[in-house]
N, C-alpha and C positions, 0 to 999 in steps of 0.2 A: 289258317287251318286250326280247327278246334282241338283242344287237348283230348286225347283218348279218354273215354269215360268208363269207369267201372260201373256196370249196371246189370239189371236183370238177375240179381242174386239175393239170397238171404244171407245176412252176416253170419260168419262163423270164424272160429279162431284162425289166425294166420299161422302157418306151419313152416317156419324157417328153421332148419336144423343146421346151426353154424359149426358144430364140431366137424361135420362132414362137408361143410360149405355147399349145402344143397338147399334149394328153395322149391318147395312143392307148389307154392302159389295159393291162390284163392279159387275155390271151386265155383264156377258160374252156372247159374240155372236161369229160369224165367218164372215170373209170378205176376199176377194181375195186380194193378193198383187198387186201393180200397175206396177210392172216390171220396165220399162224404167225410171220411176221417182226415183227409189231407187239409193242409192250410191253403186257402185259395190265394192265388197270386193276382194282384190287381194293378201293380205298378207297371206302366208302359214306358219304356225308355229305348230310343233307337239312335241316340247321338253316339258317335264313335270318334275317338281321338287317338290316332296312331302316333307313335313317337316320330320325331323328326329324323331325317336321314343323318343329320349331324350328331344328334344325341346317340342314335343307334351305333354309329361308326366308332364311338369311343367307349361304348358300354362294356362292362365286365362280361355280360352275356349278351351277345349282339345279334342273334338270329333266332327265328322260330325253330329252325331245324336243330340248332344246338340245344335249345330248351327242351324240345320234344325228345331228343336223344338222351339227355340227362334224366328226364322224367321217366321214360320207359326203362332205362337202365336201373334206376333206383327202385322202381316197382318190381321188376323181374329179377333183379340181382342185388337186393339190399346189402348183402354181405360184402360183395365186391365194391359197390358204390360207396357205402359209408366207411368201409375198411380203408379204401384208398384216400378218402378225404381225411380220415383220422390220422393216417400215416403222414400225409403231406402237410397238414395244417396245425396239428397239435404237437407240442414238445413233450416227449415222453422221458420219464426217468427210468422206466422199465417198459419194454414193448408189451403190448397185449398179445395173447395167443388165440383168442376167440373173439370174433366181431360181435356176435349176438347169440343169445341162448334163451329159449322159452317163448311161449305164446303170450299175447296180451291176456290179462294185465300184469303178468309176472316177467316180462322181458327184461333181460339185463344186457348191457352193452360193454364191449371192449374189455372182456374179462381177462384178468391176469396182468393188466397194465397198471402203471403207476405214473402220476403226474401231479402238478400243482397249478391251480387256477391263477394264483398271483404271478407265478413265473410266466405263465402263458400271456398275461397282460403286460408284464413289465420286463423281466430279465432278458427275454429273447430280443428285445429292441435295443438293449444297451450295447450290443456288439455291432450295431449299425449306425448310420447317420441319424436315426430317429432319437438317439439318446438325448440330444439337445433340442428336439422338436417339442412344441407345446402339446402336452397330453390333455390337460384340463385348463380351460379358460373359465374363470369364475367371476361372476358379478353379484354382489349382494344387493338387496333391495335399496339400501341407502345410497348405493353407488360405489362402494368400495370394490376394488378389483384385485384379483390374484391370478398369476399364471404359473402353473407347475409343468416343467418339462418332464419327460419320461425319467430322466435321471433324478430330478427333484422328487417326483412321486415315489420312485423306488426307495430313495433314502428315507422319506417320511413313513412309508409302509413298513420298512424293516425296523425302524425305531419303534413304531407303535406295536409291532409284533413282539418285540422284546419287552415292551411295557406289559402286554397281555401275559406273557410268560412269567414275568416277575410277580404279577398279581395272582398267579396260580392257575391260569387258563391253560388247558392242555388239549391235545388232539381229541376230538369228539365232544368236547364241551359245547354248550349252546350259549351264545352271547346275544343279548338284546341290544339293538341300535335304535334309539329313539331321538332323532336329531333333525335339525333344519337342513335345508339344501346348502350345505357348506362343504368345502373340500375334505374336511375331516371325516365326513360320512363315507365318501369313497375310500379314503385312507383306511378307515376302521374295517370296512368290509373286506378289503384286500388283505389287511393284516390278519384278520380271522382266517381267511383262506390260506394264508402263508403258513400258519402253524397247524392247520387241519381242524380248527374250531368251526362250528356251524353257526352262521349268523342268522338272526331273526330280526328283520328290520320292520319297525312299526312306524307308520306315517306320523310325523310330528304334529298331529292335531287330534289324535285320539285321546279319549278321556283316561283318567287314572285307572278306572275300573277295567277299561279295555286293555290297558297296558298290563295290569295285574293278571288278567285272564290269559293273555298270551304268554307272559312270563311263566305262569304255572303250567300251562299245557306243554311248553317246551322245556320246563325245568331249567330255566336260564340261570347261569352261575354269576354273570356279571352284566351290568348295563353300561353302555356308553351313551351319554346325552350331552346337552348344552344348557347353560343357564337360561337361554331363550333363543328365539329366532324372530325375524321380522316378517310381517304380513300386513299389507295395506297400511304401513306406517305405524302399526301397533306391535308391541312385543308379545309374542306367544310364550307363556311361562312354562317351559318344558321341565326344568328341574323340580319345580313345585309339584307337577303332576307325577313325576317319578317318586318324590318323597311320599306322596299320598299312596301310590301303588305299592310301595315297599311294605306297608303294614299288612298287605295281603299277598306278598310274594316271598314265601319263606326260603326258597332256594337261592335267592340272590344274595351274594356275599359282598360284592364291591360295586362301586359306582364311579365312573370316570366322567368328568364334566369339562366340556369345552367352554371357554369364556368367549361368548359371541356378542351379547348385548351389553355386558357390564352391569348386569342387575346386582345392585349393592345388597339386596335382601336375600341373595342365594344362601341357603343354609347348607353347611358342610359338616357332616357328622364325622368326628375323628375315627380313624381306623376303618372307615367304610367308604367315605367320599374322598376323591382325589381330583385335583385340577390337572387337566391334560398337559398344560404347559410345564407344570412342575415335574411331572413324570417323564416328559420327553427331554429334559435337560441333561440327564446323566445316563442315558442309554446309548449304545453304539448303533451305527447304521449297518451293522454286519449281522444278517440273519438269513441263513440258508433256508430255502423253501422246503417244507416237509412234504415228502412224496407220499401221496395217499392213493388208495385203490380207486379205480375208475368209478366205482359205484359209491364212493364215500359221499356222505351228505354234504353238499356245498352250502345250501341254505334252506331255511323254512320260511315260507311266506303265507300269512294268514289271509284267507278270504272269508267274508261274512256271508252266512246264509240268512234267509228270512226268519228262521227259527233255529234254536239250538246253538251250541257253541261254535265259534269260528273254526274253519277247516285249515289245518296246518299243512299246506302243500309242500312236499319235500322234493327237492331236485338234487340229482347226483352231480358229480364233478365233470367227468369226461363227456358224457352225452349232452349235458346242458351246455358246456363250453363250446362244443363243436356246433351245436344248433345255433347258439347266439352268434358265434363268429361267422358262420357261413351265410345265415340269413341277413346279417348286417351287410356283408359284402355283396350278396346278390341283389337284395331289394333296394338298398340305398346307393348302389353303384359307387361305393366310396373310392376316392382317389387320395393319394398322399397329400396333395395340396389343399384338400377340402377342410373347411371349418364346418363341423356338423353340429346341429342343435336339435336334440329331442327335449321338448319342454316338460316332460313328465317328471314328477317327483320320484326320487330313488325309493321312496317308501312303497311304490307300486311295482309290479313286475316289469312294466315298460321301462322304468328307470333302471332296474337291475340289468335287463338285457340290452337296452339301447341307449343308456347314458353311460354305463360303466363297462360291463363285461364284453359286449359285442364290439363297441368302438375301440376300446383299449387293446383287445386281442388282435385287432386289425391295424394297430398303430396309428389310429386316427386322432385328430384334435377334436375333443368333445367340449361343448359349451355347457356350463351349468349356471342357472339363475335362481336366486333364492326366493324371490317374492312373487307378487301378484302381477298379472298382465296389464292391469289398469292402475298402476301406481308409479309415479304420482299422477299419471293421466293415461288415457287409453292408447297412447302411442308407444308405450314402453317396449313391447315386443319388436315393433318395427324399428325403434331406435337401436335395439341390440343387434338386429340383423344388419343395419347400416354400419354400426360402429365396428363390428367384428367381421364384416363381409361374409356373413353366413352363406354357405352354398346349398346345404341340405337342411330342410326345416320339417320337423315331424311333430304334429300336434293333434289335438282331439276335436271331433265334430262339435262338442259342446263349446269349446273355445272359438271355433270358426263361427258358430251361430252368434256368440257374443260379439265377435268382431263385426259381423253384419249389422247387429243392432246398434253398435256404437257409431257406425257410419263410415263410408268410403273415404271421407276426408282425412281420417287418421293415417291409414297406410299411404295415402297420396302425399303426405308431408315428407316422406322418407325415401331414400334411394335404396330400392330393393333389387337392383340389377344384378347383384352377386348371386341371387338364387338361381339354381339350375334344376332342383328337384324338390317336390313337396310331398308330404306324407300325411296320412290320417290314421288314427288309432283309437280304440276304446269302445266303439259301437258303430253300427251302420251309419253312413253319412247320407243325408238327404240329397237327392240329385241337384236341387237348386242351390244348396250350400256348397256342393262340389263345384258347380258352375261359377259361383262367386269366387271361390278359392282359385279356380283356374283363371278367371278373367282379371280379378282385381289384384291378387297377390302374385300369381304366376305370369301375368301379362300374356297369357295364351301360348307361352313358350316352354313352361316347365311341366314335365310329366308329373302326374299325381299317382302315388302308390297308396291305394286304399287297402289297409292290411286287416285281415281277420286272424285272430289268435286269442289265447286265454292265459291266465296265470298258470293253469295246469299244463298247457302245451309247451311252455318254456320259451318259445320263439314263434315267429310269424309262420303261419301255415298256408294261407291263401292270400295271394297278392299279385298285382302286376309286376312283371320285370320291366323296368323303365325303358330299356333299349329294345324290347321285343313286343310287349303287349299293347294292342290298341285298346284303350280304356273306355269303359262305359260309365257315365256318372251314376254312382250309387252301387256299383258292383265291385266286389273285391277280386273279381275276374277268375283266375285259375290257380290250381294248387302248385306249390313249389315242389321241386324235386324231392322225392322221399315222402311226400304226403299223398295218401290215397283215400280221398273222401268219397262219400256217396250220400244221396238223399233217399231216405227210406220211410216207409210207413211204420205204424206201431208194431207190426209183425216182423219188421226188419227186411221187408221186401222192397227192392229198388223201385223208384218212381221214375216216370218219364220226364221229358223236357217240360219245364214250367209248371210242374206239379209240386206244390209246397209240401214239405215233410220235415223229418228230423235229419240234421246234419251230423254224420258219424264219420269216424276214421276206421278204415278196415285193415290197416297194417300199422305196426308199431314204428316209432321214430325215436332217435336217440335222446332228444331233449324232453320227452314226456315225463310227467311226474312219476315218482316211484311208489309213493304211498301218501296217506295223510298221517302225519306224525302221531304215533301212539295209537292209531286206530285203523289198521289195515282192513278190517271188515267194513268200516264205513267207506273207505276208498273204493272197494269193489262194488259195494251197493250203490254208491253215488254215481260212478262213471261207467260201470260195465254190466250192470244188471238189467237195464231197460232193453238193450239190444245185445244179447249175449254174443261175445266174440268181437264186439266193436266198442270203440270209445265214443261216448256220448255225454256231453256236458251241458245240454239244455238249450241249444239254439235251433231255431227253425230256419229253413232256407229252401231255395229252389235253384235249379240249374237250367239255364236256357238252352236253346237249340245250338248255340255256339260253344257250349261247355263252360259258360261263365256262371259263377256262383253269386247269388244274391241272398245275403243274410237278412232274414225277416224278423229278427228279434228273438227274445227268449220265448220258449214254448209256453212257459208259465204266463206270459203276457198276451197270448193269442186270444182274440175275441171270439165268442161263439154267439153269433147274432142270427136268431131264427134258423139254427142248424147250419149256418155258414161260418166257417172258421177263417177269420180275417187277421192279417198281420197288423199289429199296432204301428209298426214302423212305416208301413205303406200308407196308412191313413195320415200319419204325421207328415210324411213327405208331401202328400196332397195339400195339406194345410200350409206347409212352409213354402210351397210354390206360389202362394198368394202374395201379392206385393206388400200387404200390410203386416205379414206375420214374420217374426224373427225366430220363434221357437214354439214347438207344440209337444205336448205329452198326452197320449191317448190311453184311456183305461176303460174297462167294462164295469158295469154296475147292474144289480138285479133289476130285471124288467118283467112286468106281469105278462106281457104278450109275447115278446121276443126271447125271453129267457135272460138275455143280456143286452143291455143298451150300451151306446157309445157316448162316453163323456170325454170332452176335449178341453184340456187346460192350455190356453193360448197366451203367449207373450208377444206383444205387439212391438213393432219398431218405434212407434210413437204411442205413448200410454193413453190412448183415447178410445175406449171401447164403447160401442153403442149397440142397441138392439138391431139396428139396420145392418151393422157389420156382422153380427152373429148370423143373421139370415143369409147374408151374402156368403159367409164362409161355409154354411151348410150347403148352399147351392153349389159352391165351388167344389166341395168334396164329392157331391152327388154327380157333378159333371165329369170330374177327373176319374172317379172309380166306378160309380153306379149307385142306384137307389139303395141297395142293401147296406152301403157304408155311410149313409147319411147320418151325421151326428144327431143324437137325441139332445145333448146339452153342449153348449159352448160356454166355458168359464174363462174370463180374462184374468190373468195373474201377472203381477210384476215380475215374479220369478217362480220356478218350480223347484221342489226339493231334489237335491242331487247328493251323490256320495262325494267324498273328498277327492275322488279321482275323476269327477265330472259326469258320472252316469246318472241319468234320471231315475229316481226311486219311485217307480210306478206302483210298487206295493203300497206305499203310503198314500198315493193318490187314489188307489182303489178304495182304501178305507174311507177317505174323505168323500168320494163320489157315492159310496154306499151308506154314508152316515154312521160308520162304525168307529169304535175306539181304535187308536193305533196300537197294534201289538207287534211283538217280535223285536229283533235287534235294530236299534237306531243309532248305534255308536259310529256308523260310517257317515251319518248325515253331516254335511258341511256347515249348514247354517240353520239352526233350529228356529230362527225367527221367520223363515220362509214358511215352514210348516205351521207355525202359530198364526201367521197372517191368513193362510188359506183356511185354517180352522175357524178363525174369526169371521171371515167372509162367508163361510158355509153356514155358521150359526146365525149370521145377520140376515 
């Protein structure tokens, strides 16, 4: 049974009046589609993979009827639905008196209530058997291992919270965390939450200038860092970058440094820089959690735009925590005995929600790994799964495509039989990469949850429920309870089945961002001005006849070929379905006849590209999609430029394809040599 579809309407503000516990709903009408303005859907996929009876029987949500009832209730009665979940799942210091108030983009949740995110993740487990359960299993890239029980983690968090207070950090202050993937990062973020400070985590690979820019925007008072971290056997010099950033960060008063690599050249400025281990020696493990308002800022996380300064996405405490907690439980079907591994760095929102806050709020055991997936060899991830008997594995399509390129022989060396659920996050997954994941890693028995969400949404929005949803390779399937999406044209009019358009949200949800820190006007302009009354953050999508959603990539990346608007993701999927291709990135470039031509950067499983293979790939795309999508250029590349979170930077590839100089923000680029090599090949 397909999910009920919100359609045939023009977006307008949601009118839920929570003081009187009344929902007026969304007014429905009808409007014609605009045809040529829409994104054409070219991807054909009819494979269907229902959950096994055995998996469905033990799932947290175990039937289509239960899912539909939850979804309809959340749509029609969000006050009752979210209010009950908040009462039943969050630990309140003071009960809320209103579930929600105001229309998007100004909706507030659980007004009048007080709570603490640290207590939600730790304290409430200490009165149960979970106090001696592993909260975090950590392995460093060199192979060192630490295990922290919930009691251990609570003790360390309380001690560092007292350290922060001793250094002058108070409720409402902003604290920058610029660290490797070590347990101290999770400890520091929970310690900030414990005293009501707002953390701003910066991925431990950004430049000193990027750190300074984020420090200044947040007006950070203190930085927590490490002397360094390990990545592919090399030391990443974090403290040195912090030292350089401080010359441009006037609000930062103190720096706390974790000794991770033992860098003997670490400079420590007296009365400014302090070693973590020294500060932790003489503080107590007694620190009561500070009760904060539901809407108190829990964290700021910066996302980079193609131009302009990074956007400081701000998330609240209660709404974010509820969203992270419930989506973790629903989507990953977590059980108390599970060992759960999300491979994301905590510096990205996926790490915030699904390495730390979501799993710990549910009392799960979460695995953290510091280093690269191919160090010391391409079997490292599979070794970790075998060693710790990982049950739930959540990673990115870019990693999956790398695994494919490295060869099936690597996972074949390891016992992956503990796996019962697989997940994908970060960008749309190509159907053939999905099938490899299903066959080679899941052995055709593990459901795959292909999740769509964003930094701004706080948690997963559209995803299979593993005990309910029959999955389709490449589709994130259906919206979770409380999520009311639509596909609309530029005028905000709903589109029909398989018509590509703009993916919007028509009702507010608790974990949505509250503002862009220090720039509320930019917040409204960025997310709510294009389709008034709806949230829109830039993705194109279609909804098929079964109500399944197919994300087609960023609208900024849509190709306009001779008047046809084509999805780059779908052209890339056609290329990846060829047996020789490991990864593809597709961009447009100026074309005299068609307006925009199609340029494909292709990474092969074997690095042997020929003109004959280029012709074969063009013919393959033409056969898969049609003549209009035939590539004008095929360029073989050893690698394509990606962000440090693994997303392809198509903006930079567009510049190369057009022969332009690279402009805009490149601070998120993972490996500058990739861009340099492509430039060199282009000039050659």
